[in-house]
The first five atom37 places (N, CA, C, CB, O) and aatype in JSON, in Angstrom:
{
  "aatype": [12, 3, 15, 19, 0, 19, 15, 6, 0, 19, 3, 10, 7, 15, 16, 14, 15, 0, 4, 16, 2, 15, 11, 0, 11, 9, 11, 10, 15, 15, 5, 12, 11, 0, 9, 0, 13, 11, 16, 0, 5, 15, 11, 10, 15, 11, 9, 9, 3, 15, 19, 9, 10, 16, 2, 11, 14, 19, 11, 9, 15, 1, 1, 6, 11, 8, 5, 16, 0, 19, 19, 9, 15, 11, 16, 6, 18, 11, 5, 10, 10, 6, 16, 15, 18, 10, 10, 2, 2, 16, 11, 2, 0, 16, 1, 10, 2, 1, 0, 9, 11, 15, 10, 15, 5],
  "atom_mask": [
    [1, 1, 1, 1, 1],
    [1, 1, 1, 1, 1],
    [1, 1, 1, 1, 1],
    [1, 1, 1, 1, 1],
    [1, 1, 1, 1, 1],
    [1, 1, 1, 1, 1],
    [1, 1, 1, 1, 1],
    [1, 1, 1, 1, 1],
    [1, 1, 1, 1, 1],
    [1, 1, 1, 1, 1],
    [1, 1, 1, 1, 1],
    [1, 1, 1, 1, 1],
    [1, 1, 1, 0, 1],
    [1, 1, 1, 1, 1],
    [1, 1, 1, 1, 1],
    [1, 1, 1, 1, 1],
    [1, 1, 1, 1, 1],
    [1, 1, 1, 1, 1],
    [1, 1, 1, 1, 1],
    [1, 1, 1, 1, 1],
    [1, 1, 1, 1, 1],
    [1, 1, 1, 1, 1],
    [1, 1, 1, 1, 1],
    [1, 1, 1, 1, 1],
    [1, 1, 1, 1, 1],
    [1, 1, 1, 1, 1],
    [1, 1, 1, 1, 1],
    [1, 1, 1, 1, 1],
    [1, 1, 1, 1, 1],
    [1, 1, 1, 1, 1],
    [1, 1, 1, 1, 1],
    [1, 1, 1, 1, 1],
    [1, 1, 1, 1, 1],
    [1, 1, 1, 1, 1],
    [1, 1, 1, 1, 1],
    [1, 1, 1, 1, 1],
    [1, 1, 1, 1, 1],
    [1, 1, 1, 1, 1],
    [1, 1, 1, 1, 1],
    [1, 1, 1, 1, 1],
    [1, 1, 1, 1, 1],
    [1, 1, 1, 1, 1],
    [1, 1, 1, 1, 1],
    [1, 1, 1, 1, 1],
    [1, 1, 1, 1, 1],
    [1, 1, 1, 1, 1],
    [1, 1, 1, 1, 1],
    [1, 1, 1, 1, 1],
    [1, 1, 1, 1, 1],
    [1, 1, 1, 1, 1],
    [1, 1, 1, 1, 1],
    [1, 1, 1, 1, 1],
    [1, 1, 1, 1, 1],
    [1, 1, 1, 1, 1],
    [1, 1, 1, 1, 1],
    [1, 1, 1, 1, 1],
    [1, 1, 1, 1, 1],
    [1, 1, 1, 1, 1],
    [1, 1, 1, 1, 1],
    [1, 1, 1, 1, 1],
    [1, 1, 1, 1, 1],
    [1, 1, 1, 1, 1],
    [1, 1, 1, 1, 1],
    [1, 1, 1, 1, 1],
    [1, 1, 1, 1, 1],
    [1, 1, 1, 1, 1],
    [1, 1, 1, 1, 1],
    [1, 1, 1, 1, 1],
    [1, 1, 1, 1, 1],
    [1, 1, 1, 1, 1],
    [1, 1, 1, 1, 1],
    [1, 1, 1, 1, 1],
    [1, 1, 1, 1, 1],
    [1, 1, 1, 1, 1],
    [1, 1, 1, 1, 1],
    [1, 1, 1, 1, 1],
    [1, 1, 1, 1, 1],
    [1, 1, 1, 1, 1],
    [1, 1, 1, 1, 1],
    [1, 1, 1, 1, 1],
    [1, 1, 1, 1, 1],
    [1, 1, 1, 1, 1],
    [1, 1, 1, 1, 1],
    [1, 1, 1, 1, 1],
    [1, 1, 1, 1, 1],
    [1, 1, 1, 1, 1],
    [1, 1, 1, 1, 1],
    [1, 1, 1, 1, 1],
    [1, 1, 1, 1, 1],
    [1, 1, 1, 1, 1],
    [1, 1, 1, 1, 1],
    [1, 1, 1, 1, 1],
    [1, 1, 1, 1, 1],
    [1, 1, 1, 1, 1],
    [1, 1, 1, 1, 1],
    [1, 1, 1, 1, 1],
    [1, 1, 1, 1, 1],
    [1, 1, 1, 1, 1],
    [1, 1, 1, 1, 1],
    [1, 1, 1, 1, 1],
    [1, 1, 1, 1, 1],
    [1, 1, 1, 1, 1],
    [1, 1, 1, 1, 1],
    [1, 1, 1, 1, 1],
    [1, 1, 1, 1, 1]
  ],
  "atom_positions": [
    [[-5.88, 53.73, 51.86], [-6.55, 53.14, 50.72], [-6.79, 51.66, 50.97], [-5.74, 53.35, 49.45], [-5.9, 50.94, 51.41]],
    [[-8.0, 51.22, 50.7], [-8.34, 49.82, 50.85], [-7.87, 49.05, 49.63], [-9.85, 49.64, 51.06], [-7.81, 49.59, 48.53]],
    [[-7.53, 47.79, 49.83], [-7.12, 46.93, 48.74], [-8.24, 45.95, 48.44], [-5.8, 46.2, 49.06], [-8.75, 45.3, 49.35]],
    [[-8.61, 45.83, 47.17], [-9.68, 44.92, 46.78], [-9.2, 44.05, 45.63], [-10.96, 45.7, 46.38], [-8.37, 44.47, 44.82]],
    [[-9.73, 42.85, 45.57], [-9.4, 41.96, 44.45], [-10.26, 42.36, 43.26], [-9.63, 40.46, 44.83], [-11.46, 42.6, 43.4]],
    [[-9.64, 42.42, 42.1], [-10.36, 42.82, 40.9], [-10.12, 41.78, 39.83], [-9.92, 44.23, 40.42], [-8.99, 41.36, 39.6]],
    [[-11.17, 41.37, 39.18], [-11.05, 40.48, 38.05], [-12.11, 40.9, 37.05], [-11.22, 38.97, 38.46], [-13.28, 40.54, 37.17]],
    [[-11.69, 41.68, 36.06], [-12.63, 42.23, 35.09], [-12.09, 42.03, 33.69], [-12.88, 43.72, 35.37], [-10.88, 41.99, 33.47]],
    [[-13.0, 41.9, 32.73], [-12.61, 41.89, 31.33], [-12.65, 43.33, 30.85], [-13.54, 40.96, 30.46], [-13.64, 44.03, 31.07]],
    [[-11.61, 43.76, 30.2], [-11.52, 45.13, 29.72], [-11.59, 45.11, 28.21], [-10.23, 45.83, 30.21], [-10.8, 44.44, 27.56]],
    [[-12.53, 45.84, 27.66], [-12.68, 45.95, 26.22], [-11.87, 47.16, 25.77], [-14.18, 46.07, 25.79], [-12.23, 48.29, 26.08]],
    [[-10.79, 46.91, 25.04], [-9.93, 48.01, 24.61], [-10.38, 48.64, 23.32], [-8.53, 47.52, 24.47], [-9.76, 49.59, 22.85]],
    [[-11.44, 48.13, 22.73], [-11.96, 48.74, 21.51], [-11.05, 48.49, 20.32], [0.0, 0.0, 0.0], [-10.16, 47.64, 20.37]],
    [[-11.27, 49.25, 19.27], [-10.46, 49.07, 18.08], [-9.14, 49.81, 18.24], [-11.19, 49.56, 16.83], [-9.04, 50.76, 19.02]],
    [[-8.14, 49.37, 17.51], [-6.81, 49.94, 17.57], [-6.45, 50.51, 16.21], [-5.76, 48.88, 18.03], [-7.33, 50.6, 15.35]],
    [[-5.23, 50.9, 15.97], [-4.85, 51.5, 14.69], [-5.33, 50.69, 13.49], [-3.37, 51.66, 14.63], [-5.52, 49.48, 13.57]],
    [[-5.5, 51.38, 12.38], [-6.11, 50.78, 11.2], [-5.34, 49.6, 10.63], [-6.26, 51.82, 10.14], [-5.88, 48.85, 9.82]],
    [[-4.1, 49.41, 11.02], [-3.32, 48.26, 10.55], [-3.89, 46.95, 11.08], [-1.86, 48.4, 10.97], [-3.56, 45.88, 10.58]],
    [[-4.74, 47.04, 12.11], [-5.34, 45.85, 12.71], [-6.7, 45.59, 12.11], [-5.45, 46.02, 14.23], [-7.26, 46.44, 11.42]],
    [[-7.21, 44.41, 12.38], [-8.58, 44.11, 11.99], [-9.52, 44.87, 12.9], [-8.85, 42.59, 12.04], [-9.08, 45.46, 13.89]],
    [[-10.8, 44.86, 12.59], [-11.77, 45.6, 13.4], [-12.24, 44.84, 14.63], [-12.95, 45.95, 12.56], [-13.05, 45.36, 15.39]],
    [[-11.74, 43.63, 14.84], [-12.15, 42.89, 16.03], [-11.64, 43.59, 17.28], [-11.64, 41.44, 15.97], [-10.69, 44.37, 17.23]],
    [[-12.29, 43.3, 18.39], [-11.92, 43.94, 19.65], [-11.18, 42.96, 20.54], [-13.17, 44.49, 20.38], [-11.57, 41.79, 20.67]],
    [[-10.12, 43.44, 21.15], [-9.33, 42.59, 22.05], [-9.9, 42.7, 23.45], [-7.83, 43.0, 22.04], [-10.26, 43.79, 23.9]],
    [[-9.99, 41.59, 24.13], [-10.42, 41.57, 25.53], [-9.25, 41.09, 26.36], [-11.68, 40.67, 25.74], [-8.66, 40.04, 26.08]],
    [[-8.91, 41.85, 27.37], [-7.8, 41.51, 28.24], [-8.35, 41.35, 29.64], [-6.67, 42.58, 28.19], [-9.09, 42.21, 30.12]],
    [[-7.99, 40.28, 30.29], [-8.48, 40.04, 31.65], [-7.49, 40.58, 32.66], [-8.74, 38.54, 31.88], [-6.31, 40.21, 32.66]],
    [[-7.98, 41.45, 33.53], [-7.16, 41.98, 34.6], [-7.49, 41.19, 35.85], [-7.4, 43.52, 34.82], [-8.65, 41.07, 36.23]],
    [[-6.49, 40.66, 36.47], [-6.71, 39.93, 37.7], [-5.56, 40.23, 38.64], [-6.84, 38.4, 37.44], [-4.5, 39.61, 38.57]],
    [[-5.79, 41.2, 39.51], [-4.71, 41.61, 40.39], [-5.3, 42.34, 41.6], [-3.71, 42.51, 39.66], [-6.5, 42.56, 41.68]],
    [[-4.43, 42.68, 42.51], [-4.84, 43.5, 43.64], [-4.82, 44.96, 43.18], [-3.9, 43.28, 44.89], [-3.8, 45.44, 42.69]],
    [[-5.93, 45.64, 43.34], [-6.02, 47.03, 42.93], [-6.5, 47.85, 44.12], [-6.95, 47.2, 41.71], [-7.49, 47.5, 44.76]],
    [[-5.81, 48.93, 44.41], [-6.24, 49.82, 45.48], [-7.53, 50.5, 45.04], [-5.15, 50.86, 45.83], [-7.68, 50.89, 43.88]],
    [[-8.47, 50.63, 45.97], [-9.73, 51.31, 45.7], [-9.83, 52.52, 46.61], [-10.95, 50.35, 45.9], [-9.47, 52.46, 47.78]],
    [[-10.33, 53.61, 46.06], [-10.45, 54.84, 46.84], [-11.73, 55.56, 46.43], [-9.2, 55.76, 46.64], [-12.13, 55.52, 45.26]],
    [[-12.36, 56.21, 47.39], [-13.58, 56.98, 47.12], [-13.23, 58.25, 46.36], [-14.32, 57.31, 48.44], [-12.15, 58.82, 46.52]],
    [[-14.16, 58.69, 45.52], [-13.96, 59.87, 44.69], [-13.59, 61.1, 45.53], [-15.21, 60.15, 43.88], [-12.66, 61.83, 45.18]],
    [[-14.31, 61.33, 46.61], [-14.05, 62.52, 47.44], [-12.64, 62.48, 48.03], [-15.09, 62.61, 48.59], [-11.97, 63.51, 48.1]],
    [[-12.19, 61.31, 48.44], [-10.83, 61.17, 48.95], [-9.82, 61.4, 47.83], [-10.62, 59.78, 49.59], [-8.79, 62.04, 48.04]],
    [[-10.12, 60.87, 46.66], [-9.22, 61.02, 45.51], [-9.03, 62.48, 45.13], [-9.75, 60.23, 44.31], [-7.95, 62.89, 44.72]],
    [[-10.09, 63.27, 45.26], [-9.99, 64.7, 44.94], [-8.92, 65.37, 45.78], [-11.34, 65.39, 45.15], [-8.14, 66.18, 45.27]],
    [[-8.87, 65.07, 47.05], [-7.93, 65.73, 47.93], [-6.53, 65.12, 47.9], [-8.45, 65.69, 49.34], [-5.56, 65.74, 48.35]],
    [[-6.41, 63.91, 47.35], [-5.12, 63.21, 47.35], [-4.65, 62.85, 45.94], [-5.2, 61.96, 48.19], [-3.85, 61.93, 45.77]],
    [[-5.15, 63.56, 44.93], [-4.85, 63.18, 43.55], [-3.35, 63.16, 43.25], [-5.54, 64.14, 42.6], [-2.87, 62.24, 42.59]],
    [[-2.62, 64.14, 43.72], [-1.19, 64.19, 43.46], [-0.48, 62.95, 44.03], [-0.59, 65.46, 44.06], [0.37, 62.36, 43.37]],
    [[-0.84, 62.58, 45.26], [-0.24, 61.39, 45.89], [-0.64, 60.11, 45.15], [-0.65, 61.3, 47.36], [0.17, 59.2, 45.01]],
    [[-1.88, 60.05, 44.69], [-2.35, 58.87, 43.95], [-1.56, 58.72, 42.66], [-3.86, 58.99, 43.64], [-1.09, 57.62, 42.34]],
    [[-1.4, 59.81, 41.93], [-0.64, 59.76, 40.67], [0.81, 59.36, 40.94], [-0.7, 61.12, 39.95], [1.36, 58.53, 40.21]],
    [[1.42, 59.94, 41.96], [2.79, 59.56, 42.3], [2.9, 58.07, 42.61], [3.29, 60.38, 43.51], [3.84, 57.42, 42.17]],
    [[1.94, 57.54, 43.36], [1.94, 56.12, 43.72], [1.78, 55.23, 42.49], [0.82, 55.84, 44.72], [2.48, 54.23, 42.35]],
    [[0.86, 55.6, 41.61], [0.61, 54.81, 40.4], [1.87, 54.78, 39.52], [-0.58, 55.39, 39.6], [2.22, 53.73, 38.98]],
    [[2.53, 55.92, 39.39], [3.74, 55.98, 38.57], [4.87, 55.19, 39.22], [4.18, 57.44, 38.35], [5.58, 54.44, 38.54]],
    [[5.05, 55.34, 40.52], [6.13, 54.68, 41.24], [5.97, 53.16, 41.27], [6.22, 55.21, 42.66], [6.93, 52.42, 41.04]],
    [[4.76, 52.69, 41.56], [4.53, 51.25, 41.72], [4.05, 50.56, 40.44], [3.53, 51.02, 42.8], [4.08, 49.34, 40.35]],
    [[3.6, 51.34, 39.47], [3.01, 50.82, 38.23], [1.8, 49.93, 38.52], [4.06, 50.04, 37.44], [1.51, 48.99, 37.78]],
    [[1.09, 50.25, 39.62], [-0.13, 49.53, 39.98], [-1.31, 50.49, 39.88], [-0.03, 48.92, 41.41], [-1.25, 51.61, 40.37]],
    [[-2.39, 50.04, 39.24], [-3.55, 50.91, 39.05], [-4.29, 51.2, 40.35], [-4.5, 50.29, 38.05], [-4.18, 50.46, 41.33]],
    [[-5.05, 52.28, 40.35], [-5.91, 52.65, 41.48], [-7.32, 52.86, 40.94], [-5.37, 53.95, 42.21], [-7.53, 53.57, 39.96]],
    [[-8.28, 52.23, 41.61], [-9.68, 52.36, 41.22], [-10.32, 53.48, 42.03], [-10.45, 51.01, 41.43], [-10.19, 53.52, 43.26]],
    [[-11.0, 54.4, 41.34], [-11.7, 55.51, 42.0], [-13.18, 55.34, 41.74], [-11.18, 56.91, 41.5], [-13.61, 55.23, 40.59]],
    [[-13.97, 55.32, 42.83], [-15.41, 55.07, 42.7], [-16.24, 56.23, 43.2], [-15.79, 53.81, 43.47], [-15.88, 56.9, 44.17]],
    [[-17.38, 56.46, 42.51], [-18.38, 57.42, 42.96], [-19.62, 56.62, 43.33], [-18.69, 58.51, 41.85], [-20.3, 56.08, 42.45]],
    [[-19.91, 56.54, 44.61], [-21.05, 55.74, 45.07], [-22.38, 56.23, 44.53], [-21.09, 55.74, 46.58], [-23.2, 55.44, 44.06]],
    [[-22.59, 57.54, 44.61], [-23.9, 58.07, 44.24], [-24.26, 57.83, 42.78], [-23.95, 59.54, 44.53], [-25.44, 57.74, 42.44]],
    [[-23.27, 57.72, 41.92], [-23.54, 57.48, 40.5], [-23.15, 56.07, 40.07], [-22.79, 58.51, 39.64], [-23.32, 55.71, 38.9]],
    [[-22.65, 55.28, 40.98], [-22.21, 53.91, 40.69], [-21.25, 53.88, 39.5], [-23.43, 53.0, 40.41], [-21.35, 53.01, 38.63]],
    [[-20.33, 54.84, 39.48], [-19.35, 54.92, 38.39], [-17.96, 54.66, 38.95], [-19.41, 56.3, 37.69], [-17.65, 55.01, 40.09]],
    [[-17.14, 54.04, 38.13], [-15.77, 53.72, 38.53], [-14.81, 54.09, 37.41], [-15.63, 52.22, 38.89], [-15.12, 53.91, 36.23]],
    [[-13.67, 54.61, 37.79], [-12.59, 54.91, 36.83], [-11.32, 54.28, 37.39], [-12.41, 56.46, 36.6], [-11.21, 54.03, 38.59]],
    [[-10.36, 54.04, 36.51], [-9.09, 53.47, 36.93], [-7.97, 54.39, 36.47], [-8.9, 52.02, 36.37], [-7.93, 54.8, 35.31]],
    [[-7.06, 54.71, 37.38], [-5.88, 55.51, 37.06], [-4.73, 54.53, 36.85], [-5.55, 56.56, 38.19], [-4.42, 53.72, 37.72]],
    [[-4.11, 54.62, 35.67], [-2.96, 53.77, 35.38], [-1.79, 54.64, 34.92], [-3.31, 52.7, 34.29], [-1.99, 55.78, 34.49]],
    [[-0.6, 54.11, 35.02], [0.58, 54.85, 34.57], [0.62, 54.88, 33.05], [1.88, 54.21, 35.14], [-0.01, 54.06, 32.37]],
    [[1.37, 55.83, 32.53], [1.54, 55.92, 31.08], [2.18, 54.64, 30.54], [2.39, 57.15, 30.71], [1.84, 54.18, 29.45]],
    [[3.11, 54.08, 31.3], [3.78, 52.83, 30.9], [2.76, 51.71, 30.74], [4.86, 52.43, 31.94], [2.77, 50.99, 29.74]],
    [[1.88, 51.56, 31.73], [0.85, 50.52, 31.68], [-0.11, 50.76, 30.52], [0.06, 50.47, 33.01], [-0.5, 49.82, 29.83]],
    [[-0.48, 52.01, 30.31], [-1.37, 52.37, 29.2], [-0.75, 51.98, 27.86], [-1.68, 53.89, 29.23], [-1.43, 51.4, 27.01]],
    [[0.53, 52.3, 27.67], [1.2, 51.96, 26.42], [1.26, 50.44, 26.24], [2.6, 52.55, 26.39], [1.11, 49.94, 25.13]],
    [[1.48, 49.7, 27.34], [1.53, 48.24, 27.26], [0.17, 47.67, 26.87], [1.99, 47.65, 28.6], [0.09, 46.74, 26.07]],
    [[-0.9, 48.23, 27.42], [-2.25, 47.77, 27.06], [-2.55, 48.03, 25.59], [-3.29, 48.46, 27.94], [-3.12, 47.18, 24.92]],
    [[-2.17, 49.21, 25.1], [-2.38, 49.51, 23.68], [-1.59, 48.57, 22.78], [-1.99, 50.95, 23.38], [-2.09, 48.11, 21.76]],
    [[-0.35, 48.28, 23.17], [0.49, 47.38, 22.38], [-0.11, 45.97, 22.36], [1.92, 47.34, 22.93], [-0.18, 45.33, 21.31]],
    [[-0.54, 45.49, 23.52], [-1.15, 44.17, 23.61], [-2.42, 44.1, 22.76], [-1.48, 43.81, 25.07], [-2.64, 43.13, 22.03]],
    [[-3.23, 45.12, 22.86], [-4.46, 45.18, 22.06], [-4.13, 45.14, 20.57], [-5.27, 46.45, 22.39], [-4.76, 44.41, 19.81]],
    [[-3.16, 45.93, 20.17], [-2.74, 45.98, 18.77], [-2.28, 44.6, 18.29], [-1.61, 47.0, 18.58], [-2.69, 44.14, 17.22]],
    [[-1.44, 43.94, 19.1], [-0.92, 42.63, 18.71], [-2.01, 41.57, 18.64], [0.15, 42.2, 19.68], [-1.97, 40.7, 17.77]],
    [[-2.97, 41.63, 19.56], [-4.01, 40.6, 19.61], [-5.16, 40.85, 18.65], [-4.54, 40.48, 21.0], [-5.96, 39.94, 18.41]],
    [[-5.28, 42.04, 18.11], [-6.36, 42.33, 17.16], [-6.14, 41.67, 15.81], [-6.49, 43.82, 16.98], [-7.1, 41.49, 15.06]],
    [[-4.92, 41.32, 15.49], [-4.63, 40.62, 14.25], [-4.73, 39.12, 14.55], [-3.21, 41.01, 13.69], [-3.95, 38.59, 15.34]],
    [[-5.67, 38.45, 13.92], [-5.96, 37.04, 14.22], [-4.73, 36.15, 14.02], [-7.09, 36.54, 13.34], [-4.44, 35.31, 14.87]],
    [[-4.02, 36.33, 12.92], [-2.83, 35.51, 12.66], [-1.78, 35.73, 13.75], [-2.23, 35.83, 11.27], [-1.18, 34.79, 14.25]],
    [[-1.57, 36.98, 14.1], [-0.57, 37.3, 15.11], [-0.98, 36.75, 16.47], [-0.35, 38.83, 15.19], [-0.14, 36.21, 17.2]],
    [[-2.25, 36.88, 16.82], [-2.75, 36.36, 18.1], [-2.55, 34.85, 18.19], [-4.24, 36.72, 18.3], [-2.13, 34.34, 19.22]],
    [[-2.85, 34.14, 17.11], [-2.67, 32.69, 17.07], [-1.2, 32.33, 17.25], [-3.21, 32.11, 15.74], [-0.87, 31.42, 18.01]],
    [[-0.33, 33.03, 16.56], [1.11, 32.77, 16.65], [1.62, 33.03, 18.07], [1.88, 33.65, 15.64], [2.42, 32.26, 18.59]],
    [[1.16, 34.13, 18.68], [1.58, 34.45, 20.05], [1.08, 33.41, 21.05], [1.09, 35.83, 20.45], [1.81, 33.01, 21.95]],
    [[-0.16, 32.98, 20.89], [-0.71, 31.95, 21.79], [0.05, 30.64, 21.68], [-2.19, 31.72, 21.49], [0.3, 29.98, 22.68]],
    [[0.42, 30.26, 20.46], [1.22, 29.03, 20.27], [2.58, 29.17, 20.96], [1.41, 28.73, 18.76], [3.05, 28.24, 21.61]],
    [[3.19, 30.32, 20.81], [4.51, 30.55, 21.41], [4.41, 30.48, 22.95], [5.09, 31.93, 20.97], [5.28, 29.91, 23.6]],
    [[3.36, 31.06, 23.5], [3.17, 31.02, 24.95], [2.97, 29.59, 25.43], [1.96, 31.89, 25.36], [3.55, 29.18, 26.43]],
    [[2.15, 28.82, 24.7], [1.91, 27.42, 25.06], [3.19, 26.61, 25.0], [0.85, 26.81, 24.14], [3.43, 25.77, 25.86]],
    [[4.02, 26.85, 23.98], [5.25, 26.08, 23.85], [6.22, 26.4, 24.98], [5.92, 26.35, 22.5], [6.99, 25.54, 25.4]],
    [[6.2, 27.64, 25.49], [7.08, 28.01, 26.6], [6.64, 27.37, 27.91], [7.11, 29.52, 26.75], [7.47, 27.09, 28.78]],
    [[5.35, 27.13, 28.05], [4.85, 26.56, 29.31], [4.99, 25.03, 29.36], [3.39, 26.94, 29.51], [4.71, 24.43, 30.39]],
    [[5.4, 24.42, 28.28], [5.55, 22.95, 28.25], [6.92, 22.53, 28.68], [5.27, 22.4, 26.88], [7.21, 21.33, 28.71]]
  ]
}
């Protein structure tokens, strides 16, 4: 599997109704393994095992359709949902950002 640098904004859409209707955007900036769709078909079990073991996502691409999907662990998925939920509430997002800034000072 080739390793590629990825820096994308991910739109997580709306979250549970307890949140406002605004959409959270989370920036992913990390090393992500990339694999061709045909290779992924034959190695899916190994890919899933790797994603679960390392908690690092794998990007699967289909050249002919210019489509890409990302396989992530259930743990990572739950963390993304939680982050989206927390950041969708404007007051909570502001409070969290202030707390982060105070820790970095």
